[in-house]
N, C-alpha and C positions, 0 to 999 in steps of 0.2 A: 973646730973650724970657726973662723969669724965670718961675719956676714959678707965681706968682700970676696972671700974665697968661694962661698956658695954662689954668689952672683956670677963670678967668672966661670965657674963650672956649668951653670945653667946656660950662660951665653955660648960657651964652647959647644955644648951638646946641641943647642939650637942651630948654631952655624953648621955643624956637621950634618944635621938632619936636612937643612935647607940645601946644602951642597949635594947631598945624595939625591934629593928630589930633582934638583936642576940637572944633574948628570943623567939621571934616569929619564927625564923628559926629552933630552936631546938624543939619547941612545935608542929610544923606540921610534920606529917609523910609523907615520900615520897610515891607517888602513883606508884603502880606496876601493870603493865598490859601487857599482851601479847596476840596475837591473830593469828590464822591460819584460813584462809577462803578457801573454795573449792566451785567453781561454775561449775556446769555441763554445758556442751555445749548446748546452746539454752534454758536452764531452767530459771525459774523465782525466784529461791530461792538461797540464800547464807547461808551456814552453817559454823559456826565458834565457837571457844572456846575462853574464856577470863579468865585469872587468876585473881581472886578476892583477894586471899591471898595465902600463901605458900601451903595451904592444900585444897583449894576449887577452882574449876573451874566451870564456868557456860557455858552453851551451848546457842548460839544465832542463831536464825533462822530469816532471813530477806526475806520477800516477796517483791521482787523488783517491781512487777507490782502494788501491792496495797500500796507500800511504808509503810510497817508495820513491826515492829521488836518485837519478843517475846524472853524473856530470861527464860531459864529453869535452875533451881538450884537443887542440890541434897538434899533430905531429908534423913539424915543418920538414924534417928530414924525409919522412915517408910520404909527405904530401897527402895526408889523410886525417880523419878525425877518429880518436880512440876513446874508449871508456876510461876516464881518469879515476872516478870514485863512485861508489854506490852507498846509499844511506837509507836505512830503514827508519822512517819517520816515527813509527810507533815506539821504537826503542829510544830515539833521540828526544822525543817529547812525550813521555809516558802519561802525563797528566792531562793532555789535550785529547779531544775527541775529533 
């Protein structure tokens, strides 16, 4: 191979990599989240809200002593709030105390 063929090959590979990165950046949606937490003095619970989308917020309750988190999400059809997910924080973050 002469030096021009090597340069063309390197430029083609670079162009494909940049195109893949550009397409990947447009394909992913930005993550939107916001939270407010309130901790009562001396209590073992943290209550907060997290914005999942523009129209849906979930309520999070963290039991600090048990290191357990529960997410509550609205059920618009049933007009109530249900448990959406539960997370054991000890298993999620094993290196933290």
